[in-house]
matplotlib code that plots the C-alpha trace (Angstrom):
import matplotlib.pyplot as plt

x = [-5.2, -5.7, -2.2, -1.0, 1.4, 3.9, 1.4, -1.5, 0.6, 1.6, -1.9, -1.7, -4.3, -7.1, -7.3, -10.8, -8.3, -4.7, -6.5, -5.8, -8.9, -9.7, -8.9, -13.0, -15.7, -17.0, -19.3, -20.3, -19.1, -17.2, -20.0, -21.4, -18.8, -19.7, -17.9, -18.4, -16.9, -15.5, -13.2, -13.0, -12.1, -10.5, -10.5, -7.6, -6.9, -3.5, -2.1, -3.2, -0.5, -2.3, -0.8, -1.3, -2.4, -0.2, -2.8, -5.0, -9.0, -8.9, -11.1, -9.8, -12.8, -13.4, -9.5, -10.6, -13.9, -12.8, -8.7, -6.6, -6.6, -4.1, -1.4, 1.0, 4.3, 7.4, 8.7, 6.1, 5.4, 2.2, 3.1, -0.5, -4.1, -5.5, -7.9, -9.3, -6.7, -7.3, -5.2, -4.4, -4.3, -2.2, -1.5, 1.7, 3.4, 2.6, -0.1, 1.0, 2.7, 0.7, 2.8, 6.4, 9.1, 11.6, 13.8, 15.1, 18.6, 21.6, 24.1, 27.4, 26.6, 25.6, 28.6, 30.7, 28.9, 29.0, 33.2, 33.3, 31.1, 33.5, 36.3, 34.3, 32.3, 32.6, 30.6, 28.2, 27.4, 27.1, 25.0, 22.5, 22.4, 20.8, 17.0, 14.9, 11.6, 10.4, 6.7, 5.6, 3.6, 6.5, 8.9, 9.0, 6.3, 3.8, 0.7, 1.7, 5.1, 8.2, 10.4, 13.4, 16.0, 13.8, 14.3, 18.2, 17.8, 15.6, 18.1, 21.3, 19.2, 18.3, 22.2, 23.2, 26.6, 29.7, 28.7, 26.1, 24.1, 20.1, 20.2, 16.6, 13.6, 9.8, 7.2, 5.5, 2.8, -0.4, -2.1, -4.3, -7.9, -6.6, -5.6, -1.7, -1.0, -3.0, -0.5, 2.7, 1.9, 1.1, 4.4, 7.0, 5.3, 5.6, 9.7, 10.7, 11.7, 10.0, 8.2, 7.2, 3.7, 5.7, 7.7, 4.5, 2.4, -0.4, -2.4, -5.5, -2.9, -2.5, -6.4, -6.7, -6.5, -9.8, -11.7, -11.1, -13.1, -15.5, -17.9, -20.7, -18.7, -19.4, -16.1, -15.4, -13.6, -11.3, -12.7, -15.9, -15.9, -12.3, -12.1, -14.5, -12.0, -9.4, -12.1, -12.6, -9.2, -8.2, -10.7, -14.3, -16.9, -19.5, -18.7, -21.1, -20.5, -22.2, -23.1, -25.1, -27.3, -27.7, -29.0, -30.7, -32.9, -31.6, -33.4, -30.7, -28.4, -30.6, -27.5, -25.3, -23.7, -25.3, -24.6, -25.7, -22.1, -22.7, -26.3, -24.8, -21.7, -24.1, -25.5, -28.6, -30.7, -32.5, -30.6, -32.8, -32.5, -28.4, -26.6, -23.2, -20.2, -18.0, -17.2, -14.2, -12.9, -10.5, -9.4, -10.2, -14.0, -15.4, -18.8, -18.3, -22.5, -23.2, -20.3, -20.7, -24.5, -24.5, -21.4, -23.6, -26.8, -24.7, -22.9, -26.5, -28.1, -29.7, -26.7, -24.9, -29.1, -30.0, -33.3, -33.2, -31.8, -29.6, -31.6, -28.0, -25.0, -22.7, -23.6, -22.3, -22.3, -21.0, -16.8, -15.3, -12.1, -9.8, -7.1, -4.8, -4.8, -3.2, -4.4, -3.1, -1.3, 0.7, -0.2, -0.2, -1.3, 0.5, -0.6, -0.7, -1.1, -4.5, -6.9, -7.0, -8.7, -7.9, -9.9, -12.7, -12.2, -12.4, -15.7, -17.1, -16.0, -17.3, -20.5, -21.0, -19.8, -22.6, -25.2, -24.7, -22.3, -20.2, -16.6, -16.3, -14.1, -12.3, -9.1, -6.6, -4.0, -1.4, 1.5, 2.9, 0.9, 3.2, 1.0, 1.8, 5.8, 5.7, 3.8, 6.2, 9.1, 7.4, 7.2, 11.4, 12.0, 9.8, 11.7, 15.4, 14.6, 13.4, 16.2, 18.9, 17.8, 17.8, 14.7, 16.0, 15.8, 18.6, 19.6, 19.8, 16.4, 16.4, 12.7, 12.5, 9.2, 8.6, 5.6, 6.8, 3.7, 3.5, 6.6, 9.1, 6.8, 6.4, 9.7, 11.2, 8.8, 10.0, 13.3, 14.7, 16.8, 14.4, 15.1, 12.9, 13.0, 11.3, 10.0, 6.5, 4.5, 7.6, 8.8, 10.2, 13.4, 16.6, 14.1, 10.7, 10.5, 7.7, 8.9, 12.2, 14.2, 17.2, 19.2, 18.9, 16.7, 17.5, 16.6, 15.5, 15.3, 18.5, 20.5, 19.0, 20.0, 23.3, 24.0, 22.9, 24.9, 27.9, 27.2, 26.8, 29.3, 31.9, 32.5, 34.3, 31.1, 30.2, 26.9, 27.4, 27.8, 30.9, 30.6, 33.9, 35.8, 36.6, 37.8, 40.0, 41.8, 42.3, 42.3, 41.8, 42.2, 39.5, 36.7, 33.3, 33.3, 33.4]
y = [-25.7, -27.2, -28.5, -27.2, -28.4, -26.1, -26.4, -24.9, -21.4, -21.5, -20.4, -19.1, -16.6, -18.6, -18.8, -16.3, -13.7, -13.8, -13.8, -10.1, -8.2, -9.5, -13.3, -14.1, -12.7, -11.5, -7.9, -7.8, -4.6, -5.5, -5.1, -7.8, -10.8, -11.0, -14.4, -17.8, -20.7, -19.9, -17.4, -13.4, -12.9, -9.7, -8.0, -7.0, -4.2, -2.8, -1.0, -2.7, -5.7, -8.6, -10.3, -13.6, -14.5, -16.6, -18.7, -21.2, -21.0, -20.8, -17.7, -16.4, -16.0, -19.8, -20.6, -18.2, -19.3, -22.3, -22.1, -19.3, -17.0, -17.6, -15.0, -13.5, -15.9, -15.3, -17.8, -20.5, -19.6, -18.2, -14.0, -13.4, -12.8, -13.0, -16.4, -18.0, -17.4, -14.0, -11.6, -8.3, -5.5, -3.0, 0.3, -0.2, 3.0, 5.4, 8.2, 11.9, 13.7, 16.5, 17.5, 19.0, 17.8, 20.2, 22.2, 25.5, 24.8, 25.7, 26.1, 26.4, 23.4, 21.7, 22.1, 21.6, 18.1, 17.3, 17.7, 15.6, 12.6, 13.2, 12.0, 9.2, 7.6, 4.2, 4.9, 7.0, 4.0, 2.4, 5.0, 4.7, 0.8, 1.0, 2.3, 2.6, 1.6, 3.4, 2.1, 5.8, 4.9, 3.7, 4.0, 7.9, 9.1, 8.9, 10.5, 13.9, 13.6, 13.3, 10.5, 12.3, 10.2, 9.9, 13.2, 13.0, 10.3, 11.5, 14.9, 12.6, 10.3, 13.8, 14.7, 16.0, 13.1, 13.4, 13.0, 15.1, 13.2, 11.9, 8.4, 7.3, 6.3, 5.5, 5.4, 2.3, 2.6, 0.4, 3.8, 6.1, 7.9, 11.2, 11.9, 11.5, 15.3, 16.0, 13.2, 13.9, 18.0, 16.5, 14.8, 17.5, 19.7, 17.1, 15.6, 19.0, 17.5, 17.1, 14.0, 13.7, 12.1, 10.2, 8.6, 8.3, 4.9, 4.9, 0.9, 2.1, 4.0, 0.8, 0.4, 3.2, 0.2, -0.8, 2.1, 0.7, -2.2, -0.6, 2.4, 2.6, 2.0, 1.8, 3.5, 2.8, 4.1, 7.9, 10.9, 12.9, 12.4, 12.8, 9.2, 10.4, 12.8, 9.8, 7.5, 10.1, 11.0, 7.8, 7.7, 6.2, 7.8, 7.4, 7.0, 6.5, 6.9, 4.6, 8.4, 8.7, 5.8, 6.8, 10.3, 8.5, 5.9, 6.6, 3.0, 1.5, 1.9, 1.4, 2.8, 4.5, 7.7, 10.6, 14.3, 17.6, 17.8, 14.2, 15.1, 18.4, 16.5, 13.5, 13.1, 11.0, 10.0, 6.4, 4.1, 1.6, 2.4, 2.0, -1.2, -1.6, -3.1, -3.2, -2.6, -1.0, -0.7, 2.0, 3.0, 2.1, 2.9, 5.9, 4.2, 0.5, -0.4, 1.8, 0.1, -3.4, -2.7, -1.3, -3.7, -6.8, -5.4, -5.5, -9.0, -10.3, -8.5, -9.4, -8.1, -5.4, -4.0, -2.8, -3.9, -7.0, -10.6, -13.1, -16.4, -18.4, -16.7, -19.5, -18.4, -15.1, -11.4, -8.1, -8.5, -6.6, -5.4, -4.3, -1.8, -3.6, -5.7, -5.1, -6.3, -3.2, -0.6, 2.2, 5.5, 8.5, 5.8, 5.4, 1.8, -1.6, -0.5, -0.2, -2.2, -1.6, -2.8, -6.3, -7.2, -4.9, -7.3, -10.7, -9.8, -8.8, -12.5, -14.0, -12.3, -13.4, -16.7, -17.0, -15.4, -17.6, -20.5, -19.5, -18.4, -14.5, -14.3, -11.2, -9.4, -7.7, -5.1, -3.5, -4.6, -7.7, -8.1, -9.3, -6.7, -4.0, -4.6, -4.8, -1.4, -0.3, -1.6, 0.9, 3.4, 3.0, 3.1, 5.9, 8.1, 7.2, 8.6, 11.7, 12.0, 10.1, 10.2, 6.3, 3.8, 1.2, -0.4, -0.5, -4.1, -3.5, -2.2, -2.1, -2.2, -0.8, -1.1, -1.5, -4.7, -8.3, -9.5, -6.9, -4.5, -7.9, -10.4, -8.4, -7.4, -11.0, -12.4, -10.0, -10.6, -7.1, -6.5, -6.0, -3.9, -4.3, -1.0, -0.9, 2.5, 1.3, -2.0, -4.8, -4.6, -8.0, -9.4, -10.3, -10.8, -11.6, -15.4, -15.6, -12.8, -12.1, -9.3, -10.5, -7.7, -7.0, -5.2, -1.2, 1.1, 3.1, 4.1, 5.7, 3.5, 0.7, 3.6, 4.1, 0.3, -0.1, 2.8, 1.4, -1.9, -0.1, 2.2, 1.2, 2.0, 5.2, 7.0, 10.2, 11.6, 14.8, 17.5, 19.9, 23.2, 24.3, 21.4, 22.3, 19.3, 21.3, 22.4, 19.6, 16.6, 13.3, 13.4, 16.2, 14.7, 16.5, 15.3, 17.7]
z = [12.9, 9.6, 7.8, 4.5, 1.6, -0.2, -3.4, -1.4, -1.6, -5.0, -6.5, -10.7, -11.8, -13.2, -17.1, -16.6, -14.7, -16.4, -20.4, -22.0, -23.0, -27.0, -26.1, -25.5, -26.6, -23.3, -23.9, -20.5, -18.1, -15.1, -12.9, -14.9, -15.0, -11.3, -9.6, -11.2, -10.2, -6.9, -8.7, -9.0, -12.6, -13.6, -17.2, -18.4, -20.5, -22.1, -19.3, -16.3, -14.8, -13.1, -10.6, -9.4, -6.0, -3.5, -1.9, -2.1, -1.7, 2.4, 3.9, 6.9, 8.7, 8.4, 10.0, 12.4, 13.7, 14.5, 15.3, 14.7, 11.4, 9.3, 9.3, 6.7, 7.1, 4.4, 6.7, 5.8, 2.2, 3.4, 1.4, 0.7, 2.6, -0.6, -1.7, -4.3, -7.3, -8.2, -9.7, -8.4, -10.8, -10.9, -13.1, -15.2, -14.6, -12.2, -12.2, -13.2, -9.8, -8.7, -6.0, -6.8, -5.5, -6.8, -4.3, -5.1, -6.8, -5.0, -8.3, -6.3, -4.1, -7.8, -9.2, -6.4, -5.9, -9.5, -9.3, -6.6, -8.0, -10.7, -8.8, -6.8, -9.8, -8.3, -5.3, -7.2, -9.1, -6.0, -4.6, -7.8, -7.6, -3.9, -2.9, 0.3, 0.8, 4.1, 5.9, 7.2, 10.6, 13.1, 10.7, 10.6, 12.1, 14.5, 13.4, 12.8, 15.0, 13.5, 15.0, 14.8, 13.5, 10.7, 9.4, 9.9, 7.8, 4.8, 4.8, 4.2, 1.3, -0.1, -0.4, 2.5, 1.9, 1.1, -2.6, -2.8, -3.9, -3.8, -3.0, -4.1, -1.6, -1.8, 1.2, 1.2, 3.6, 4.1, 5.3, 3.3, 2.8, 1.5, -1.7, -2.4, -3.0, 0.3, 2.5, 0.4, 1.9, 5.5, 5.4, 4.0, 6.9, 9.5, 8.3, 6.8, 4.0, 0.3, -0.3, -3.8, -5.5, -7.6, -5.0, -2.7, -2.3, -0.2, 0.3, -2.1, -5.1, -7.0, -7.0, -9.3, -12.0, -11.0, -12.3, -15.5, -14.5, -12.8, -13.0, -10.2, -6.9, -2.9, -1.2, 2.0, 4.9, 5.8, 7.4, 6.3, 2.3, 1.1, 0.2, -2.6, -4.2, -3.7, -5.8, -8.3, -9.3, -9.9, -12.3, -10.9, -12.8, -10.0, -6.2, -3.5, 0.0, 2.9, 4.1, 0.6, 1.2, 4.9, 4.1, 1.4, 3.8, 7.8, 8.3, 6.2, 10.0, 13.2, 14.9, 12.6, 13.6, 11.0, 12.1, 9.9, 8.3, 7.1, 5.5, 3.8, 2.1, 1.4, -1.9, -2.0, -4.9, -5.1, -4.4, -5.1, -8.7, -8.9, -9.6, -7.9, -9.6, -6.4, -3.1, -2.4, 1.2, 1.1, 4.6, 8.1, 8.7, 11.2, 11.6, 11.6, 11.9, 9.2, 7.2, 7.9, 7.5, 3.9, 2.6, 3.9, 2.3, -1.4, -1.0, 0.2, -2.8, -6.2, -8.9, -6.9, -6.0, -2.4, -0.9, -3.0, -1.8, -4.5, -4.9, -5.0, -3.5, -4.3, -8.1, -7.8, -5.9, -5.8, -5.5, -2.7, -2.0, 0.8, 0.5, 3.0, 6.0, 8.6, 11.5, 13.7, 13.8, 15.7, 16.5, 19.1, 21.5, 24.8, 25.4, 23.1, 19.1, 17.7, 15.7, 12.2, 9.0, 8.5, 11.6, 9.8, 6.8, 9.3, 11.0, 8.0, 6.5, 9.7, 9.6, 5.8, 6.8, 9.7, 7.4, 4.3, 5.4, 2.5, 2.5, 1.6, -1.4, -1.4, -3.1, -0.7, -1.7, 0.3, 1.7, 2.0, -1.3, -4.6, -6.1, -4.2, -4.0, -7.9, -8.2, -5.8, -8.8, -11.1, -9.2, -8.0, -12.1, -12.7, -9.3, -10.8, -13.7, -12.6, -10.0, -12.2, -15.9, -15.4, -16.1, -14.1, -10.9, -8.3, -7.6, -3.5, -2.1, 1.3, 3.1, 6.6, 8.5, 12.1, 11.0, 10.5, 9.5, 6.5, 5.5, 6.6, 5.0, 1.8, 1.1, 2.5, -0.6, -3.2, -2.6, -0.8, 1.9, 5.3, 8.2, 11.5, 13.7, 17.1, 17.2, 16.0, 16.1, 16.4, 20.6, 20.6, 21.4, 18.7, 15.5, 14.7, 14.9, 11.8, 9.6, 10.2, 9.4, 6.5, 7.0, 10.9, 13.3, 14.5, 17.4, 14.7, 10.8, 11.2, 12.7, 9.5, 6.4, 8.2, 8.2, 4.5, 3.5, 4.9, 3.5, -0.3, -0.4, 2.3, 5.8, 5.2, 3.9, 5.6, 6.2, 6.4, 3.5, 3.5, 1.7, 2.3, 0.5, -3.3, -4.7, -7.4, -4.6, -3.0, -5.4, -5.2, -1.5, -0.9, 1.3, 1.3, 5.3, 8.6]

ax = plt.figure().add_subplot(projection="3d")
ax.plot(x, y, z, "-o")
ax.set_aspect("equal")
plt.show()
């Protein structure tokens, strides 16, 4: 394993990546800019925030092929899977919700809660100055099966507490493959509580910013053609799926699977005449053979054109983005955790290295990347404004996750309080050795939430609303607790 100095992990954005639009005379389209000098320059636009990478030019594949893959570590300051000093663009503000989180109001309860809150101003201020960020798989649910303690925790945060106040929380997942609206609708049913798109971040949600840079993109991952709807909702003008290319030329994937349903949903055309601007991996592949082959064809192509081969790959190639870098994930499977997109990415890096002798430059979103956590700050501010009419970022934010290498590592690096639970990936000892949770390890999410709330609001704080208490009759000694 190679040795690294601290300076290896503090790369600033390159001048070409960080320069705002208008600061140069470069009038090329995003797809024409390509890669030069060992970097992936990303043009800037007014409504985009760019977040510098925090690692040097070290390919995970290069390390993997010789010794071990370099893993994220908040303890060793290896908090990013990105290389080559590339900035990650994120939207400056969250998208507009298409899924209402409004629950029919209970007017009498709202009046009573308001009276109680008026008499407990210090606790109300503390409640508004804290927030939670929850991973989903392994924390709130296992697939479509809820973790029962999670339902209780969310109910309390939604107002079933002694103040009758909502304590802000967002869902921050490395999952994806569906639109935010579809996923929130599914989660609302699974968890038996309303989840709004305004408090929900998938691994590829911040990647909507890339629609300002690229027009024609190959988008990979997910079931069927659901990912096409995701990309089009983000504003990408010309979205191509691997199955579209396979329908145009079945020989592109010698052993790939292609069903009659695939044929009916595909949008074939003469792809030899189309120039691709970028490759976006939004979710786990359902047909590795086909996706691997087409991704490699484009990476080796001349200027993003299929059926061509670049004369000099070292001088530039089509950029590739991955929505997240987790190696494993919890599922319904009763055995060990399952492999996910991070190992898929390393496979592509290794293939590229074997075919060209070059390290693959790539950009990775998702946890633990700083860009995802900065976008989470944007979403939290917006959500605070919706539920409390205050566009501020709470000072005390608690990240509750089950994966030390993503949830905990990212939260630690971003200065959040981190809580590790034992209902998913982590099944270790007292804490994770490489990415230890700084607030503690808990058997499940409810215990983590209770510990955090009691720290901020006091040990006597109760987690059950009592509709029978009337503060007008009971005065300052009233307790809204059964």
